[in-house]
N, C-alpha and C positions, 0 to 999 in steps of 0.2 A: 585472418590473423587470430592466433591463440594468445590468451593472456598468460602471464608467468605462472608456472606450476607451484602452487602453495596449498596448504591445507585449507586456508581461509582467504577469501577475497572480500574486500570492502568496496562496495559499489555506490557511487553518488552521481546522479544526473543533475545538471544545473543549467540555468539560462538567465543571464543578466541579474545575478544576485551575488556579485563579487564579494561584497562586504560580509554577507551571511556565510558564504562559503569559506572565506578567509578565517572567520571566527571558528567555524566548525573544524577546519583543518588544524588550527592552533590547539584545539581541544583533543583531537583524536590522534594526531601524528605520533606523540610519544607512545601511545598504545600500539599503533601500527608498527613502529620501528622495533619496539620491545619484543613483539610476537612474530616478527617476520611475516607480516601480512601484505599481500598484494593490494595496493590501494589504487582504484581506478576512478577517474572523474571524467564524465562525458559532458562536454560543453556543447549544448544544443544551439549553436549559432549565436552566442552572446556577442553583443556589440559594446560591452562596458569594460573590455580589457581582461576578462576572466582568464582566457588562455595565456595571455602574457604574464599575468600574475602567477599562475601556476608554474610556468617555465622559469620564471625568475626566482621564486621563493621555494618551490617544491619540485625540484627536478626528478626526485625519486618516484613521484606519482606518475602512473601511466595515464597520459592525456589522450582522450579521444575527442574528436570534434566534428560537428556538422557545420559546414560553412553557411548553409541555409537550414533553418530549423525544420526538423522532421517530427518533433513532438516527444513528450516525456516517455510515452509508452514505447516508442521506437527505440529510444536510448536504453530503457530497462531491458527490453528483449535482447538487444545486441550484446549488452554486457553479460547477461545471464547465459546466453547461448555460446559466448566465446570464452568464458572462464573455464579453467581446468581444475579449479579448487573443489574440495569435497563439500565445503559449505560457503555460502555467499551471504554476507551481511548487506542489507539494503538500508541506507540512511538517506533522509532528505538533506538538502544542502543547508538547512537551518535547524539541524538536530545534532545532538552529541550525547555520548554516554555519561551518566553520572556514577554508575557502578564502576568500581575500581578494577575489577578483574573479570570482565565479561567473557573474554576469550576462553578461559579455562572452564567457566560455567557452561558455555555453549558446547564445547567439545564433550564434556562429561555428560551433559544432558542428552545429546544425540546418541552417544555410545550406550546409554542406559535405556533409551526409549527408541527402539528400532523401527516402530511404526510411525514415528513422528517425522513428517515430511517438511514441516515448517514451524518455526518458533515465532510467536507473536510476543513482542516485548512490552513491558509496562511503560506507558507513555505519559509524561507530564507536559501538558500543553500550557506553557506560560513563558513570558520573557523574563520574569523575575526570578531571583535566586530562590532555591528551595531550601527551607530550614530543616525540615524533617523528612528524610527519605524512607523511613521505616514503613513497612506494610504487614498486615496480617493475612494478606491474600496468599493462596497456594496455587500451584500449577494445576491446570485443568484443560480438558479438550474443549475446543470452541468451534463455532461454525466458520469464522472468517478472521481476518486480520487487517491491520491498518498499514498503509504504505510507508509511513515515515520511519518505521523502525521494526524490522523483522529479519529472520535468517532462514535461508533456504537450505535444505538438504538437496544437493544437486541431483541426486538419483531421482528424487521426486519431481523436481522441475523438468527433467528430461523425459518424463513419462506423459506430460500433459502438453496441450497446445499453448502457444505463446499468448501473452496478454493481447487482447484484441485491439489493434490500433484504431479501429473505427469507433471504439468507445470514446476516444480522444482524451478523456480524463474523467475520473470517478467510475467506480464499479468494477474495474479490472481485477482488483484483489478478490472480490466476491466471485467473479468468473473463475479465477484460478482456484479458489477455495472449493467451489462446487465440483470442479474437475478432480481435485485431490480426493475428495470424498468418494467419488465414483471409482477412482483408482485405488481405493482402500488405504489411503494415507490419512494421517491425523494431523490436525493443527493444534499445537499446545500453547496456551498462554503461560508465559514464564515471568512471573513478577519479580524473580530474583535479579533480573537485569532491568535497570531503570534508564530510560532515555528522556532527555528534555527536548521537546519540540518547541522552539522559540517562536511561538505564534500567540498573538493576542486574540483570543476567541471572541472578545467583546466587539471586535471590528467586523466579525462575520454575522451581522444582524441584518434584518430586513431593510435597514436604512443604508447599508453598505452598497456602494455603486455596482459591485459585481454579484449582488445577491441573486438576481434573475439568472445569470449565467450559471452560478453554482447550483441553484435549485433545479434548473432544467437538467443539467448533467446528472445530478444525483438521482433524480426521479426516473429519468429514462433508462439509466443503467440498471436500476432495480427491475424495471419492466422488461428490458432486454433479457435479463437473467431468468425472470419468470418464464418467458416464452421458450427459452433454450433448454431449461433444466427441469422445470416442474411438470408433473403429470397434468394432462389436459384439463381435468376437472378442477384441479387446484389453481390453474392459470385463471380460469373464470372467476373463482372465489377471490384470489389475490388482487386481480386487476379491479374487480368491482369494489372491493374494500378500499383499495388504495385511492381510487378516484373519489369515492364517497367521502373519505377522510379529508381530501383536499377541500371539498365544499364545507363539510361540517366544522372542521377545526381551523380553517383558514378563511375561505371566501365569505361564508355566512357570518363570520366574526369581524368582517371588515378588512381583512388582509388582501386587498384587491390586487396587490403587486404580484401575487402568485398566479393570477389568471393567465397572463401571457406565457410564463415558463411552463405551466401545466399543458397549455394548448400546444406549444412548440415541442414539448416532450412527446406528446401523442403523435405529432407529425413525424418526429424522428423515428418512432417505432414503425410507422407505416413505410417511410422511406427506406429504412434499413431492414425491412422484413425479409427480403431475399437472403441477407447475410445471417439473420437469425435462423432461418430454415437450414441454411448450409451448415451452421455450427451447432445445431441442436443435438443434445445428448441427454435425453430425459431420464430422470429417476424412475425406477419402478415404484409402485405404491409402498413396498416394504422399505426401500431405500429412503424414500421421502419421509416416512414416519420416523425412521431412525435418525435421519438428519435433523428433523425438527425437535428431537429430544435433546440435542446438544445445546450447550450454553451459547448465548450470543457473544459476538466478538467483544473483547475488552478494548475499547478505543480510547476513552478518557479516564485517567487516573487522578484522583484528588487526594492530597495529604490527609491523613487521619488526625482528627483533633484530639 
C-alpha cells in the first residue's frame, strides 16, 4: 500500500497513549490541513481505544494498525518505506510544533541545502508552557538526531538500510545517521523550527522504575554501532573507555543500580553479534576522522535567560 502523494507527509507512531496523541493532533491538525499534508498515524496494537478515537474525530488521517504490537521501529520503517512524499516529518505522539510556519521553512531549507538528507529540529523537553521561544543558535551540520522531531529527505532515506528492529528501542537514529554519513548525506540541526516534547525529564532518573530498561538499551545501542561502523582499533578504544566510565562515574560512586543493565547490555552484544557482523559497514580511517570533527547531536534545548 502506498500513502497519498503529497510533498510532505507527517508520520506518528503510537501505542496506548490516546490522551497524548489526542492533544498532539489538536495542535498539529490546523497546520496539516492548511498545507495539504498527508498525516499518518500508526497504532501499534493499542488497547486504549486509540484507533476508535482517530476514526471518530480525525477521519482525514490515514490510520495504520497492528492488531498485535510489532514495535516502534517496525512502525517507523513501514511508514517511511510506504510514503510517496518528498519529505517526511517524524513526530512522537507527545510532541507538537511551537513554530508557526514550519512547513515553509522545511521546504526552503531542503531546496537551498541539497546535501542535507535530514533535518534535526530544536526540541524543548518539558510539559510546561514555554515563555521565551527565541534562540541565538544557528543551523549546523551534526553527527546525529533525536527521534521525537526530525524531517527526512526521502531520497536520502531510500539510499540506506531500514532502522534495525533488533535494536528494539534506542540507538536506531544513530544507526541511520552513521549510514547517512557513509552515503555522503549531511544531517543539519535547524533551530528555526521548535518542537515541544511533552516529557518530564525529572522522572527519568535512577529512581525511576524503568531506569534499568532505558540504561541497558541506550548503552547496548552505542556498543552495537561501535562494532558495526567504527574502525577496528577505535572499537577497542571506545569499548574500553565506555566500560571504564561505567565503573568510574557510576559503580565506584555508589550507583549500584547500573551493574545489572551494564552486564545485560554486554550479554546483548554477544547474543546479537551475528547481526552486528551481517550489518557492519565500517568507516575508513579518513571517514572516521571526518565524522568525529562534526558537532554532536543537539538533543535538548533550554530557553536562554
